[in-house]
C-alpha positions in Angstrom: 23.9 11.8 -29.6 26.3 10.0 -27.6 29.5 12.1 -28.8 27.5 15.4 -27.6 26.6 14.2 -24.2 30.4 13.3 -23.7 31.2 17.0 -25.2 28.7 18.5 -22.5 30.0 16.4 -19.7 33.2 17.7 -20.2 32.1 21.4 -20.3 30.7 20.9 -16.6 34.0 19.4 -15.7 36.1 22.7 -16.8 33.1 24.8 -15.0 33.8 22.8 -12.0 37.1 23.2 -12.3 36.9 26.7 -12.7 34.7 26.8 -9.6 37.9 25.7 -7.5 40.9 27.8 -8.8 41.1 30.5 -5.8 42.7 34.0 -6.6 43.3 37.6 -4.9 39.7 38.0 -5.0 38.3 34.5 -4.2 40.1 33.0 -1.2 38.0 29.8 -1.3 36.7 27.1 -3.5 33.4 27.3 -4.9 32.8 23.4 -3.7 28.7 23.8 -3.8 28.9 24.9 -7.5 31.6 22.5 -8.1 29.8 19.5 -6.9 26.7 20.5 -9.2 28.5 21.1 -12.2 30.2 17.1 -11.4 26.4 15.9 -11.2 26.0 17.2 -14.1 28.6 15.9 -15.9 28.0 12.5 -14.5 24.6 12.4 -15.9 25.8 13.4 -19.3 28.3 10.3 -19.1 25.7 8.1 -17.9 23.2 9.1 -20.9 26.3 8.5 -23.2 26.6 4.9 -21.5 30.6 6.3 -20.2 29.7 4.2 -17.3 33.2 4.5 -15.6 33.8 8.2 -16.4 30.2 8.7 -14.8 31.4 6.9 -11.9 34.4 9.2 -11.7 32.7 12.0 -11.8 29.9 10.9 -8.9 33.0 10.6 -6.8 34.0 14.1 -7.3 30.5 15.4 -7.0 30.7 13.2 -3.2 34.2 15.0 -2.7 33.4 18.0 -3.1 30.0 18.1 -1.2 32.2 16.5 1.8 34.7 19.0 1.6 32.3 21.9 2.0 32.9 22.4 5.3 30.5 25.3 5.8 27.7 24.8 8.8 24.9 25.9 6.4 23.3 23.0 5.1 25.7 20.4 6.2 23.4 17.6 6.7 22.0 18.3 2.7 25.2 18.1 1.6 26.1 15.1 3.1 23.1 13.4 2.4 24.0 14.3 -1.4 27.5 13.2 -0.8 25.9 9.7 0.1 23.7 10.0 -3.0 26.3 10.2 -5.3 28.4 7.1 -4.1 25.6 5.4 -4.1 25.1 6.3 -7.7 28.9 5.4 -8.6 28.1 2.2 -7.0 25.1 1.6 -9.5 27.6 2.7 -12.8 29.5 -0.1 -11.5 26.4 -2.4 -11.7 26.2 -1.4 -15.0 29.8 -2.6 -16.0 28.8 -6.0 -14.3 31.6 -5.1 -11.6 29.2 -6.1 -8.7 31.9 -6.8 -5.8 32.8 -2.8 -6.4 29.2 -1.9 -6.6 28.3 -3.3 -3.3 31.2 -1.6 -2.0 30.2 1.7 -3.0 26.7 1.3 -1.8 27.9 -0.1 1.6 29.5 3.3 2.1 27.0 5.4 1.1 24.7 3.5 3.8 27.0 4.1 6.3 27.0 8.1 5.6 23.1 7.8 5.6 23.3 6.4 8.9 25.6 9.0 10.2 23.4 11.7 8.5 20.3 10.6 10.3 18.6 9.0 7.3 18.4 5.4 8.6 15.3 4.7 6.3 17.4 5.8 3.1 20.3 3.6 4.5 17.6 0.4 4.9 16.4 0.6 1.4 20.0 1.2 -0.3 21.1 -2.0 1.3 17.5 -3.4 -0.2 18.7 -3.0 -3.5 22.1 -3.8 -2.8 20.7 -7.3 -1.6 18.7 -7.5 -4.9 21.8 -6.7 -6.8 24.3 -9.5 -5.7 21.8 -11.9 -5.1 22.0 -13.5 -8.0 25.6 -14.1 -7.9 26.6 -14.1 -4.2 23.8 -15.6 -1.9 25.9 -15.2 1.4 26.5 -11.6 0.3 23.0 -11.0 0.0 22.0 -12.7 3.4 24.2 -10.2 4.9 22.5 -7.3 3.5 19.4 -8.2 4.0 19.9 -8.8 7.5 21.3 -5.3 7.8 18.6 -3.6 6.2 16.1 -5.6 8.3 18.3 -4.4 11.5 18.2 -0.7 10.6 14.4 -0.7 10.1 14.0 -2.6 13.6 15.8 0.0 15.1 13.1 2.5 14.0 10.6 0.4 14.8 9.3 0.0 11.4 9.1 -3.9 11.9 6.5 -4.5 8.8 9.8 -3.6 6.9 12.2 -5.3 9.2 10.4 -8.4 9.0 10.1 -8.6 5.1 13.6 -8.4 5.0 14.4 -10.7 7.1 12.1 -13.2 5.4 14.3 -12.6 2.3 17.2 -13.7 4.4 15.8 -16.6 6.0 14.8 -18.4 2.5 18.6 -17.5 1.4 19.5 -19.4 4.6 17.7 -22.6 3.4 19.1 -22.4 0.0 22.4 -22.1 1.2 21.5 -25.2 3.4 22.6 -23.3 6.6 19.7 -24.4 8.7 20.7 -23.6 12.1 20.8 -20.0 11.2 17.5 -20.2 9.6 16.0 -21.8 12.3 17.0 -18.7 14.2 16.1 -16.1 11.5 12.8 -17.7 11.2 11.8 -17.6 15.0 13.1 -14.0 14.8 10.2 -13.6 12.0 7.9 -15.2 14.0 7.9 -12.9 16.7 8.0 -9.6 15.0 4.6 -11.4 13.2 3.4 -11.8 16.7 4.8 -8.4 17.7 2.3 -6.8 14.8 -0.6 -9.4 15.3 -0.1 -10.7 12.0 -1.2 -14.3 13.1 -1.8 -15.8 9.9 1.7 -15.3 8.9 3.0 -16.7 12.6 1.1 -20.2 11.4 3.4 -19.8 7.8 6.6 -19.6 9.8 5.5 -22.2 12.3 4.9 -24.7 9.4 8.7 -23.4 7.9 9.7 -23.9 11.2 8.8 -27.3 11.9 10.2 -28.4 7.9 13.5 -26.7 9.1 14.1 -28.5 12.3 12.5 -32.2 10.7 15.7 -31.8 8.0 18.1 -31.0 11.0 16.7 -34.2 12.6 15.2 -32.3 15.8 12.0 -33.7 15.9 12.4 -32.3 19.8 12.7 -28.8 18.6 9.8 -29.2 15.8 7.3 -30.6 18.1 8.0 -27.8 20.3 7.5 -24.9 17.7 3.7 -26.4 17.2 3.6 -26.2 21.3 4.4 -22.7 21.4 2.1 -21.6 18.7 -1.1 -23.3 20.3 -0.8 -19.9 22.1 -1.5 -17.7 18.9 -5.1 -16.7 18.7 -6.6 -19.1 16.1 -3.8 -21.5 15.3 -5.0 -24.1 17.8 -7.2 -26.6 15.2 -6.2 -24.4 12.1 -5.0 -26.1 8.6 -2.0 -25.3 9.3 -2.0 -27.1 12.9 -3.8 -30.0 12.2 -0.9 -30.4 9.2 1.6 -29.9 11.3 0.3 -32.1 14.0 -0.4 -34.7 11.3 3.2 -34.5 9.6 4.7 -34.9 13.5 2.9 -37.9 14.5 4.0 -39.3 11.0 7.6 -38.6 11.2 7.6 -39.9 14.9 5.4 -43.2 13.8 7.8 -43.6 10.6 4.8 -43.6 8.7 6.1 -42.5 5.1 2.8 -42.4 3.2 1.3 -40.2 6.1 4.4 -37.7 5.8 4.3 -37.9 2.1 0.7 -37.0 2.1 1.3 -33.9 4.2 4.3 -33.1 2.4 2.7 -33.1 -0.9 -0.4 -31.4 -0.1 -1.3 -27.8 -1.6 -1.1 -26.0 2.1 2.9 -26.9 1.8 3.4 -27.5 -1.9 2.4 -23.8 -2.7 4.4 -22.1 0.0 7.6 -20.3 -0.6 9.8 -22.0 -3.3 12.7 -22.9 -0.8 10.2 -24.4 1.7 7.8 -26.4 -0.6 11.3 -27.9 -1.7 11.8 -28.6 2.1 8.8 -30.6 2.0 8.8 -32.4 -1.0 12.1 -33.7 -0.2 11.3 -34.7 3.5 12.3 -38.3 4.8 11.7 -40.0 7.8 14.1 -41.5 9.9 15.4 -44.8 8.1 12.5 -45.0 5.4 15.0 -45.0 2.8 12.7 -42.3 0.9 10.0 -44.6 -0.1 6.6 -44.2 0.6 4.3 -47.2 2.7 1.7 -49.4 0.8 -1.4 -47.1 0.5 -3.8 -50.1 2.3 -2.3 -53.5 3.2 -3.6 -56.1 1.5 -7.0 -57.6 2.4 -7.5 -60.6 4.6 -7.0 -64.0 2.8 -6.1 -62.5 -0.7 -7.8 -62.4 -3.9 -8.0 -66.2 -4.2 -9.2 -66.1 -0.5 -6.3 -68.0 1.0 -5.5 -66.9 4.7 -2.5 -64.5 5.1 1.0 -66.2 5.6 1.4 -64.0 8.6 -1.7 -65.3 10.0 -1.1 -69.1 9.4 2.4 -68.5 11.5 0.9 -67.3 14.4 -1.6 -69.7 15.0 0.1 -72.5 13.2 -0.1 -75.8 15.5 -3.4 -74.4 17.0 -4.3 -72.7 20.4 -3.1 -75.8 22.7 
């Protein structure tokens, strides 16, 4: 089966080369037909799992779509050239050559943008981010942010904010908390613009966790105070939890901080933020909780507590 597909691919390449030849009666190469034949050859190589040869065929398809300079259907041809280059990137992905795959996909995205199809560019950048994320978080952040920027420029804020969210979580995972704080504020602003206020509440919680890990209580407190203007925030479960957390953090009450950070509200956030919650410690606390309750006065034997004996030692006079 594979051998048959490879033979078919070479037949299509032969036809493509014939289309490119000129003669006394044929003055110009037939680039459209050549591109079509290389596209067919690429599919045959792909089906035969000959991914390197498939990549080469896709690049040839793109080359001949681009070479065709006739005005008729120019936009369509450039779109197909970009699509072929993106497919070349996917052939690199099949060979586990991720950096090369991303290079081809980014090149295709630039062509999509030039061709006036930004949505296709953004979706391709998103796919590229997913491909590279297991190997290179920094590059994935860059790709998600680029895709979000494209959608934002097209006023497609729902798609943009989803991609920004991916970037923010990866920035937390990379411990680039200053950048994560900025990205989260942008997310929150977008959710406010599209009037998704419950998500604004969640982003406020994430902001507080990030700022406290940065050791910036003032910035964390400011996020909560600014969120009071959001419809429904004041008195909500999210609001009460953050007020309680900030109070415990400010008063170095480790038990209070522990209770909030291990509550279902925070434990079931996105995993990267949940990890921030359960690892949060108050300044100077050494990571230990306070005792849940002080020993009852007089203790189990009824003896007076030592501290109180010291306070009143020698009587009141």
